[in-house]
C-alpha positions in Angstrom: 19.2 7.3 -4.3 18.1 8.3 -0.8 15.2 6.0 0.6 11.8 7.6 1.0 10.2 7.1 4.4 6.7 5.9 4.9 5.7 9.0 7.0 6.9 11.4 4.0 4.9 9.4 1.6 1.8 9.7 3.6 2.5 13.1 4.6 2.9 14.4 1.2 -0.2 12.5 -0.1 -2.2 14.2 2.8 -0.8 17.8 2.1 -1.7 17.5 -1.6 -5.2 16.3 -0.7 -5.8 19.4 1.6 -4.9 21.7 -1.4 -7.1 19.6 -3.5 -10.1 19.9 -1.4 -9.8 23.7 -0.6 -9.2 24.8 -4.4 -11.5 22.3 -5.9 -14.4 23.4 -3.8 -13.8 26.9 -4.8 -13.5 26.2 -8.6 -16.5 23.8 -8.2 -18.8 26.6 -6.8 -17.5 29.1 -9.3 -17.9 26.8 -12.4 -20.7 24.5 -11.6 -18.7 21.6 -12.8 -19.6 18.1 -11.5 -16.0 17.0 -12.6 -14.5 19.6 -10.1 -17.0 18.6 -7.3 -15.9 14.9 -7.9 -12.1 16.3 -7.7 -13.0 18.0 -4.3 -14.6 14.9 -3.0 -11.5 12.8 -4.2 -9.4 15.2 -2.4 -11.5 15.0 0.8 -11.6 11.3 0.9 -7.7 11.2 0.2 -7.4 13.7 3.2 -9.3 11.4 5.4 -7.6 8.1 4.3 -4.3 10.0 4.5 -5.0 10.9 8.1 -6.2 7.4 8.8 -3.0 5.9 7.3 -0.8 8.4 9.5 -2.6 7.1 12.6 -1.9 3.4 11.4 1.8 4.2 10.8 2.3 5.9 14.1 0.4 3.2 16.2 2.1 0.3 14.6 5.6 1.7 15.5 4.6 1.2 19.3 6.9 -1.3 21.1 6.0 -5.0 21.8 4.5 -5.6 25.3 3.0 -8.6 27.1 -0.2 -8.3 25.5 1.1 -8.0 21.9 4.4 -9.9 22.1 4.9 -9.5 18.3 4.3 -5.6 18.4 1.7 -3.7 16.9 2.6 -3.7 13.2 -0.5 -5.1 11.9 -2.5 -2.3 13.1 -1.6 -0.3 10.0 -3.7 -3.1 8.1 -6.7 -2.3 9.9 -6.3 1.5 9.2 -5.6 1.0 5.8 -8.9 -1.0 5.4 -11.0 1.6 6.8 -9.3 4.0 4.4 -9.9 1.9 1.4 -13.8 1.5 2.4 -13.9 5.4 2.6 -12.3 5.6 -0.6 -14.8 3.0 -2.1 -18.1 4.9 -0.6 -17.1 8.2 0.3 -15.3 9.2 -3.1 -16.1 6.4 -5.8 -19.6 5.8 -5.2 -20.8 9.5 -4.5 -18.8 10.6 -7.6 -20.6 8.0 -9.7 -23.9 9.2 -8.4 -23.2 13.1 -9.0 -21.9 12.1 -12.6 -25.1 10.3 -13.3 -27.3 13.0 -12.0 -25.4 15.3 -14.3 -25.4 13.2 -17.4 -29.1 12.7 -17.1 -30.0 16.4 -16.4 -26.8 18.4 -17.6 -26.0 21.9 -16.9 -23.6 24.3 -18.5 -20.0 25.1 -16.9 -19.1 28.4 -16.4 -15.7 29.8 -16.5 -14.3 26.7 -17.5 -10.7 28.0 -17.8 -10.6 27.9 -14.1 -11.3 24.2 -14.1 -8.6 23.7 -16.5 -6.1 25.6 -14.5 -7.2 23.7 -11.4 -6.9 20.4 -12.9 -3.5 21.2 -14.3 -2.3 22.1 -10.8 -3.9 18.9 -9.3 -2.4 16.9 -12.1 1.2 18.2 -10.9 0.6 17.9 -7.1 -0.8 14.4 -7.4 1.8 13.2 -10.1 4.5 14.4 -7.4 3.1 12.5 -4.3 2.6 9.5 -6.7 6.4 9.7 -7.7 7.3 9.4 -3.9 5.0 6.3 -3.6 6.7 4.8 -6.7 10.2 5.5 -5.3 9.6 3.8 -2.0 8.3 0.7 -3.8 11.0 0.6 -6.1 13.8 0.9 -3.4 12.3 -2.2 -1.6 12.1 -3.8 -5.1 15.9 -3.4 -5.7 16.6 -4.7 -2.2 14.8 -7.9 -2.7 15.5 -8.4 -6.7 12.1 -8.0 -7.6 10.4 -6.4 -10.7 8.3 -3.3 -10.7 4.9 -5.3 -11.2 5.9 -8.0 -8.9 6.9 -5.7 -6.2 3.6 -3.8 -6.2 1.7 -7.2 -6.1 3.7 -8.9 -3.2 5.1 -5.8 -1.2 3.9 -5.6 2.4 4.4 -1.8 2.5 0.6 -1.3 2.7 0.6 2.4 3.8 2.8 3.1 0.7 0.6 1.0 -1.5 -2.6 2.8 -0.2 -1.0 6.2 -0.9 0.2 4.9 -4.3 -3.4 4.1 -5.1 -4.6 7.2 -3.7 -2.0 9.3 -5.7 -2.5 7.5 -8.8 -6.3 7.9 -8.6 -5.7 11.5 -7.9 -3.6 11.8 -11.0 -5.9 9.5 -13.2 -8.9 12.0 -12.1 -7.0 15.0 -13.1 -6.4 13.5 -16.5 -9.8 12.2 -16.9 -11.3 15.6 -15.9 -9.1 17.4 -18.3 -10.3 14.8 -21.1 -13.9 15.3 -20.2 -14.1 19.1 -20.0 -11.8 19.3 -23.1 -14.5 17.2 -24.9 -17.2 19.4 -23.5 -15.3 22.4 -24.8 -14.7 21.1 -28.2 -18.2 19.5 -28.9 -20.5 21.6 -26.6 -22.2 18.6 -25.3 -22.7 19.1 -21.7 -23.1 15.3 -20.6 -19.3 15.0 -21.0 -19.0 16.8 -17.6 -21.1 14.1 -15.8 -19.5 11.2 -17.7 -16.1 12.3 -16.5 -17.4 12.2 -12.9 -18.8 8.9 -13.4 -15.5 7.5 -14.9 -13.7 9.0 -12.1 -16.0 7.3 -9.6 -15.7 3.9 -11.2 -11.8 4.4 -11.2 -11.9 5.2 -7.6 -14.1 2.1 -6.6 -12.1 -0.2 -8.7 -8.9 0.9 -7.2 -10.3 0.8 -3.5 -11.3 -2.9 -4.3 -7.9 -4.0 -5.3 -6.5 -2.3 -2.1 -9.2 -4.3 0.1 -8.3 -7.5 -1.6 -4.6 -7.1 -0.8 -5.5 -6.2 2.8 -7.7 -9.1 3.0 -4.9 -11.5 2.5 -2.4 -9.6 4.9 -5.0 -9.6 7.7 -5.8 -13.1 7.2 -2.0 -14.1 7.6 -0.3 -14.2 4.3 3.4 -15.3 4.1 6.2 -14.5 1.7 6.7 -15.3 -1.9 8.5 -18.6 -3.0 11.6 -16.4 -3.9 11.9 -14.9 -0.6 11.0 -18.2 1.0 13.9 -19.8 -0.9 16.2 -16.9 0.1 15.6 -17.4 4.0 16.3 -21.2 3.7 19.5 -20.7 1.7 20.4 -18.0 4.4 20.1 -20.4 7.2 21.9 -23.2 5.3 25.0 -20.8 5.0 25.6 -21.1 8.8 27.9 -23.7 9.8 26.3 -26.9 11.4 23.1 -26.4 9.8 22.2 -29.5 7.6 18.7 -29.0 6.5 15.6 -26.8 6.7 12.9 -29.2 7.7 10.1 -26.5 7.6 9.6 -22.8 7.3 6.7 -20.7 8.2 6.3 -17.1 7.4 3.6 -14.3 8.1 3.7 -10.7 8.0 3.2 -8.9 11.3 3.2 -5.6 9.9 4.5 -3.4 6.9 7.5 -5.0 5.8 7.8 -6.8 8.9 8.1 -10.5 8.8 7.5 -13.3 11.4 9.5 -16.5 10.7 9.5 -20.1 12.2 12.4 -22.2 11.0 12.7 -26.1 11.9 16.3 -27.1 11.3 18.2 -30.1 11.4 22.0 -29.8 12.6 24.8 -31.9 12.0 25.5 -34.7 14.5 28.0 -34.3 17.5 27.2 -30.8 18.7 26.8 -30.0 22.5 23.8 -28.1 24.0 26.2 -24.9 23.9 27.0 -25.6 20.2 23.4 -25.8 19.3 22.4 -22.5 21.2 25.4 -20.8 19.3 24.4 -22.2 15.9 20.6 -21.1 16.3 22.0 -17.5 17.3 24.1 -17.4 14.4 21.2 -18.4 12.3 19.1 -15.7 13.6 21.6 -13.0 13.2 22.7 -14.0 9.6 19.0 -14.4 8.2 18.0 -10.9 9.9 21.3 -9.2 8.2 20.5 -10.8 4.9 16.8 -10.3 4.7 16.1 -7.3 6.6 12.5 -7.5 6.6 12.7 -10.3 9.3 11.1 -8.8 12.4 11.2 -11.9 14.6 12.5 -15.2 14.1 12.1 -18.4 16.2 14.5 -21.5 15.5 13.3 -25.0 16.4 16.1 -27.7 16.3 14.2 -30.9 15.0 15.3 -34.5 13.9 13.9 -35.6 10.5 10.9 -38.0 10.9 12.8 -40.8 8.9 15.7 -40.8 11.6 13.4 -41.0 14.5 13.4 -44.6 15.7 9.9 -45.9 14.9 9.4 -42.9 13.0 
């Protein structure tokens, strides 16, 4: 299966959001449905957040320089955080407020069939964009031998996780809109329109909160999971001359970009030239076997127990 790029995932989500905003605003004006207005706000928020993610992805690809020697990869975390805050306030909270006002003082929905058509189209568009995010996360999960849920929790592909949440919320919002307006049509209870908007708003706020918590860990400096850590150590030990991995530090410096510091104990009897060759082999072997390693630093140390007086 062909790998889905981060730019394709974000760009597709943004294009779907453009259609959502334009069409949902028109349908909301015609029908007077709060659910459709929430759909339009959700699309507008997604468009803004998608644009911010595109900025983050492009800026994170800049080459390292003297000021940022490890590159600009972590910049995508900043832009994704701004995007999640907009999702929480600009979409979730506003939809919740509009839904509450409609539930307290409901008004009838006109030409409800237009809303059903638009919600169905939104479900198809968001569903397709959502499938791209799923494919990209699954592709990385297969390369790292992770299950689906573990990959979603631990992946550093934050721009893909953000669009995953955006498109999941868009898909869920379309489903919730269809259910709420369907109940309105069946029962004649006008409050279902406002209740649907409130549920959509709460869903968006909960999703944005989960994304912000994930970003909090990455910004603070989260390292890899124990399985990947063990894989890094095992690959280093496969190189002839490496006796022991004394210490191993990791930190994500961007989307699927890992900074690794290894303290190694080597077998006795090697010259300085041999040590330099071994460390170069360790770097090359680890990078080849664990592609997310962006920068690796090797330190040759003596175990504390073997140091005289240690």
